N, C-alpha and C positions, 0 to 999 in steps of 0.2 A: 278505143280498144283495138281497132284495126292496125293502128300504128304499132302498138306493142306486140300484136300477133306477128307482124312481119319481122320485127326486131328479134323475137324469139326464134323464128324460123332461121334467120341468118346465123344466129349463135349456134343453133343445132347443126347447121351445115358446116360451120367452121370446126366444130368439135368432132364431127363424124367424117371429115374429109370431104371427098366428092360424092359421097353416098347420100341419097335423099333420105330424110328422116320419115318419109311417108310410107315406108314398107317395102320399097324396091329391093331386090336381092341380086340383081344382075351385076356382073363385074364391070359393066360399062357405066353404072350409075344412072341408068335411065329406066329403072324398074317401074315406077309408078307415075310417070309423066302423064298428063292428060292426053287422051287419045291413043295411048299405047295399050296393047293387050298382052297379058302374061298369064300363063297357065300355072296352076299350083294351088295348093290348099292353104297357103300362108294368109294370115289375116291382113285385111287392108287397114289403112289408117296409120296414125302416128305411132311411133315405137319409142319406148323409154331407153335412152342411151346409157342410163346408169345401172341397168339390170345386168346380172352376170351373163357371160356368153352362153348362147344356146346352140343347139345342133341343127337348127332348121335353115341356116344360111350358108351351108357348105363349109363350116369351120371358121368363118370370118365374123367379126363383131366390131361394133363401133368402140373406139377407145374411151375409157372413163377418165375422170379427172386425175387419178394417180398416174395413169399411163402418160398423160400429157406432160405432167411435171417431171416424171422420170426421164422422158425422152428429150424434153426441151429445157429442163432446169440446168443451172451451172454446175451441179455436182452429180447429176444422175448418170451421164455417160461415163464419168471417171469411176464412179462406184461400181457400175455394172461391168465395165471393161477392165478396170485395173491398169489402164494404159496411160498415155500422155494426155495433153490438154485437148486433143481433138477427139477423144473417145476411141471406140473400136475402129473407126474408119479413118483415123488421122494418118496423113502421109506428108513428107516433106515436099515442097514444091519441086516440080520437075524442070530440068533444063530443056532447051529446044530439042536436043537429041534424045530425050527420054531418060536421061540419067539423073541421079539425085545431086542436089546442091550440097549435101552434107560434107563430102570430102573437100570441096572447094572452101567451105566455111572453116573447116578445121585447119586446112593449110594456111588460110589467111590469118587465123589467130596465131598460129605458130610463127609465121613470118613477122607479124607485128611484135610479138614478144621478143624475137631475136633482134629486131631493129631497136626496140626500146632498151634492151640491155647492152647495146653497142654504142649508143650516143650518150655522152655525159657532159653536163654543163657545170663547170667548176666556177664558183664565185671568186670575187677579187681577193677576199681574205682567206681563201681556201687553197689547198693542194690535195692531190690524190695519189695513192700508190696503186699500181697494177700488179696483180699476181697471175701468172700464167701456169695453169694446172697446179696451183698452190705455191709456186716459187715466185719471189719478187723479181720483177723484170725492169720496171721503169716507174717514173713519177709523172704526173700530169700537172701542167701549169694552169693558172686561171684562164678560162675561155671555153670554147666548144672543143671537145676531144672525142675521139673514137677509139673503140677497142673491139677485140673479137667478142662474139656473143657468149653469154653465160651458157654453160659452165666452163668454157675454155679459158676465159679471162674474167677475173673478178676485180672490181674497183672499190676502194675504200677511201672516202673523202673525209678530211679533217680540217678544222679551223685552225690555221697556224698563226694568225695575227691576234686572236682574242687573248686577253690577259686572264690567267688562271691563278687562283690563290690557294695556299695551304696554311692553315692555322695550327700552331704548335704551342701548347697542347690543344686538342680538339675542342675543349670546353674551358671557359674562363674559371669555372669552379675547380678545375684540376690544378695541381701544383707541379711545377717543373723546376726542381731544385738543381742548381748548377754551382759548382765549387769555383770560387774566385782565386786570384793569384795570391791574396793574403790569407788563405785558408778560412774563408767565410762562405756561407751559403746564401744564395740569392734566388728568389722565385721569379723566373722570367717567362713571359708569354710574348710571342712574336708572330708576324705574318710574312710569308714568302710569296712574292709575285713572280710569275714565270710564263713563258709561252714556248711554242715549238720553233726550234731553229732548223732542224733537219728532220723531215717527216719520216724518211726511211730508217734513220737511227732510232727515232722515237717509237716506231712501230715494231722493229725487229731486233733491236739491241738489248732492250730491257724488258723484263716480263711485266712489271707493274710500275709504270712511270711515276705515278703519284706517290707510291710508297718509296721509290728511289729518291724523289725530291725530299720527302719527309726525313729519311735517314741521313741524307747528305746535309740538310739544314741543321739537324740536331748535332751531328758530329762537328760541323764547322762552328756552331755557336758555343759548344763546350770548349773547343780548342781556343777560341778567341777570348772567352770570359776567363779562362784559366791563366791568361797572360795579363789580366786587368785587375786592379784592386777594387775593393767593394765600393769605395766612395766614387770612383770613376763611373761605375755602372749606373749610379743614381743621377749623375750630372748630365746635362744635355750634350755637352761636347764629348763626354765619354761614350754616350749612347751612339752618337753619330759615327765615331771611330769604330765602335764594335759592329755596327750595321754594315759599314763599308768593308771591313775585314771579313765578315761572314759571307758577304756576296762574292768577294773574290775567291775565297776558299771553296765555296760551293761550285762556282763556275769551273775552277780547275778540276775538282773531283768529277763533275758530270762530263766534262770534256774527256777526261781519262777513260770514262766508261763508254764514250761515244753515244751518249744517250739522246743527242739531238735536242737538248733543252737549253734555253737561254734564261738566265736568272735576271729579272728586271730590277729587283730591289728587295730589301729586307727592312721591316719596320718593327721596332720593339714597342709593344703596347703597354707592358707593365713590367716594372722592376722593383720588387718589394722584398723585404726580409721575410724569412719563414714565419708563419703564423704563430709558432710556439714562442718566438723570442721578439715579437713585434713591440711589446711594451718596454722591454729592456733596451731595444734598439732606439725607441723614441727618447728614452732617458739619455742615452748616449748622444743622440743628436742635439738635445737641448743643452747638454753640457758643452758640446763642441761649439754651439752657437754662442753661449755665454763666453767661452774662452776666446772666440773670434772677436766678440764685442770688446772684451778687455784689451786684447792686443791692438785693436784699432784705436781705442782711446789712448793707450800708451804711445802709439806711433804719432797720434795727433799732438800730444803734449810735447813729445821730443821734437817734432818739427817746429812747434811754436817757440820753444826755448832756443833751438838752433837758429831760427830766423832772427830772434832778438839779439843773440850773440853776434851774428853776422852783421846786423845793423850797427851795433855798438863798435865793432871792429872797423867797419867802414867809416864811421864818424871819427874815430881815433886817428885813422890814417889821414883823413882830411885835415884834422888839427895839427898833426905832425908835419904835414907839408907846409902849413902856414908858420909853424914854429921854426922850421929850417930857414924860412925867408926872413923872419923878424923875431928872434928869440925873446928880446926884452918886452916887446909889445905883446907878444902872445902870452908870456908869463904873467904880465900885469892883468891882462884880460881874464885869464883863467882864475887869478886870485879874486878879482871882483865878482866873477860869476859864482865862484864857490861861496864867498861870503854872503852874497845875495840869497843863495839857496838855503844857507844855514840860518841866517838871521831872520828870514821871512817866516820862520816857524816858531820864534820865541818873542817874549815881551822884552822891549828894550826902551831905555831912557837915555837921552843924550844931554849932558850937562857940561858946563865949563869947569875947569879945574880950580879956578881962583875962588877962595873963600867957600869952598864946598867940601864937606866931609867926603873922604875918598869912597866911602861905601854907604849907601842909603838903600834900605829895602823898599824902594819906591813901588815895584810891582805888587808886593804883598800889601803895602798900605793902600794902594789903589783898590785892590780886591776887597779889603775889609771895609773901605768906605762905601763901596757899592752895595755890600751886604747890609750895612747898618743904616743906609739912607732910607727914610720912610717913603712909602709910596705916595706920590703926588696925585691928589684928587681934584679934578676940575669940575666946578659946579656952575651951572648957568645962573645969571642974575635973575631976580624976581621980575615978573612982568614980561619976560621974554618967552 
């Protein structure tokens, strides 16, 4: 119990400050020390620090638990003073001369901001334009560059090597009908790839570069398709020619605007007939394919007959050369070959003229004999 008594005394001393909890009221904190004498009518012994303040100690009292948390808690001084993080007595650190560091800190922040707005690191694929008081003055190349601080000079950095795309129309579900050279309509969708050629022109010559590219591409595509027939727009070779022509037309138009844009390529994604006539168009395509097949078959037959005729003519020329060298021999040979070819396909009987009727229907007799001859049946002998 003595241990706890001493512990409680230490807590009371800490809560009451330097004042003894045993009833001393002097300002020096030595009111009730053993061996000391003090005059007055105040009661001796321990005093409860949680009681409300009294008037017997000269207007001073020990702080209660609420006072401790108000004065030492993280939010008490702020709530009581309404000031900064240090409460009512907070002050900036003082310089050796006694002056405040606040102006120095403010000047440092301003200097750092000016320096940061004056140094610019431009990447390898980028360029930058510099405006002095709102007017274009120069461009910055890749690397470390410097400028006057903001707001005297402002720097705008752009990626000039990156490939940008524009899709026309914006969605595949939309239809873009274009009139062809043979007065037909075709539904085209295509992509334009471009990048920045001149950053100053790109920034200050056109109001909306993307819209400018879109309009130039559409105008060039309509002009190119108007010079092409419908069948050519569906073929691979026709598409390639249209893409190249559109790219050249776009580049000429944008260079005339000094837009600072380089057209890298045009790619046709879809070339179809209008949705309203797609069935009729497919029927026409089938008919054209059948017509092409018939024409190819006729050409093949004509080439076969021509080759045969050329072969026969070449053989006749060779025979004629031999005939010119030996007419009698060649004539006799042709006769024999002709008779061999004719007689090889007919029934023939060779007889001598002596004692024979000039005409015998031998082939007919032979055929009748074959029809009337009984069928010969071969039987095996018994016991075998």
